[in-house]
C-alpha positions, -999 to +999 in steps of 0.1 A: +314-055+194+290-058+165+259-080+168+265-117+160+249-128+127+224-156+128+237-187+110+212-183+081+215-197+046+239-225+042+250-224+078+215-229+091+204-255+065+234-278+067+252-268+099+288-277+106+290-305+080+283-280+052+308-256+067+335-283+064+325-289+027+326-252+019+361-248+035+374-279+018+363-268-016+376-233-010+411-245-002+413-274-026+427-249-051+457-244-029+464-282-029+459-286-066+482-256-072+511-275-056+507-257-024+520-224-038+521-191-019+489-174-008+484-145-033+449-136-023+443-102-006+432-102+030+397-090+037+393-054+047+406-048+082+424-081+084+461-083+078+476-111+058+495-137+079+532-131+084+555-155+066+570-180+089+607-190+089+618-213+061+627-247+073+628-283+063+600-306+075+609-326+107+594-357+093+586-371+058+554-354+046+525-377+043+511-384+008+483-361-001+491-336+027+473-303+021+493-271+025+477-237+035+498-206+043+517-215+075+497-248+079+501-285+068+471-307+070+476-345+073+442-361+068+456-396+073+471-389+107+442-365+116+468-339+124+474-302+117+508-286+119+512-248+123+542-226+119+548-203+148+575-187+170+580-179+207+567-144+215+571-139+252+598-145+278+579-143+312+546-135+328+511-148+332+493-161+301+457-158+288+465-176+255+487-205+244+487-191+209+475-160+190+478-151+153+501-125+139+492-090+153+472-107+181+477-103+219+513-115+219+520-098+252+499-125+269+505-155+247+533-180+245+532-186+207+526-164+177+511-184+148+519-175+112+485-183+098+451-169+094+427-183+121+399-190+095+423-212+076+433-230+107+396-235+114+393-250+079+422-273+085+407-287+117+374-293+098+394-311+071+407-337+095+373-344+109+371-322+139+337-311+151+332-277+168+309-272+198+306-254+231+324-260+264+303-266+295+291-234+313+313-242+344+344-238+322+334-204+309+346-184+340+341-147+337+325-151+303+298-175+315+264-162+302+243-147+329+212-164+315+225-198+322+212-212+355+242-235+359+268-209+353+287-193+382+278-158+391+297-132+371+320-113+395+318-075+397+340-060+370+341-092+349+350-085+312+321-086+287+322-100+252+295-107+226+288-144+226+275-165+197+237-166+191+219-189+214+212-215+187+247-214+172+256-248+184+223-266+179+239-288+151+268-299+173+251-327+191+283-348+192+300-321+212+334-305+205+364-325+194+391-327+220+425-315+208+460-322+223+489-299+214+525-309+210+554-286+201+584-290+178+612-265+186+640-257+161+674-261+177+703-238+168+717-266+145+685-267+125+672-299+139+638-302+157+630-313+192+595-325+200+582-314+234+549-316+254+532-283+255+529-286+293+567-282+296+564-246+285+539-237+313+538-234+351+506-239+372+506-208+395+488-229+422+516-255+427+545-239+408+550-269+386+541-277+350+505-286+347+492-321+342+481-332+307+461-305+290+434-308+263+414-282+245+379-282+230+375-272+193+350-244+198+356-229+164+349-192+170+319-178+152+307-154+125+293-119+132+281-090+111+304-059+109+280-031+115+302-006+096+306-027+064+275-049+068+297-079+059+299-112+078+334-117+094+349-146+112+355-133+147+388-151+153+402-133+122+394-100+138+404-108+174+433-131+163+427-153+194+434-189+186+442-212+216+429-199+249+441-208+284+410-194+300+377-192+282+374-169+253+344-176+230+362-158+201+390-184+201+392-216+180+403-238+209+394-234+246+410-253+275+390-281+290+401-272+325+393-243+348+427-230+358+412-197+370+416-161+359+453-153+365+443-117+373+421-127+403+447-143+425+484-153+427+475-190+427+452-188+396+460-195+360+492-204+341+524-186+335+555-190+314+580-217+325+611-195+322+634-224+330+626-243+298+616-215+274+637-209+243+644-173+233+618-150+218+617-155+180+627-192+182+608-210+154+584-237+166+556-259+151+524-266+169+510-300+163+472-302+168+456-337+170+423-351+180+423-373+211+396-395+227+376-381+256+395-403+282+431-394+273+458-383+249 
């Protein structure tokens, strides 16, 4: 992969707070424009998000909710809702959710939004991006870190963010809980805990309560075009179940690499999974460090 770009300019001078202001100003136009459809062209090499299924909201929208393509931001509830669908019916999982044209063969949900816009939405509700501890980085733990476990032979490699990328994130990453609304055949919606869609391969039961860290992906320079790109827009990885530094959210639990043992990782709970293509909404909300 191309070399990560240093967060120079506005990113270095003002850090993540400035990033939130930039994103908010960028997408305020969508809000003022009555939340109309996205008519901007996608950057080169990045497909525009797929249109999600039309549906009525499951609850009365909050006043001053902000709409982005496939996303509703509720600043008062500090909550972000994302249009999605079921995209797998069985098997082990690396991701809870990926964007359109992402790794849907190893993800439970396919999101109908652009990752950079979801990143903006989380910043709008006050989330703070930051790193996860080295002990939760698994096969992607940096070899330079003395506290990281040894990388096993044959471990996958990936370009990490620059070493000083998180130096402005002293508060640590915001913890995020995920709930799911599933559209029933009659058009009504059922709210479910995300854990009910998963099976812990170690004990063959749904996992205990899960939370994610808002890691926020990062920017890198495309060596071909010499343009800075948001890596999650390229990789389309959004909510990881085992550590992926390119994803927006990373699980705050080491469930193990599912490819390294039959008792490691998470898989689809086939007994409670709706059919492929069933419309769902993911509800992302900040939670305190000691619970949901």
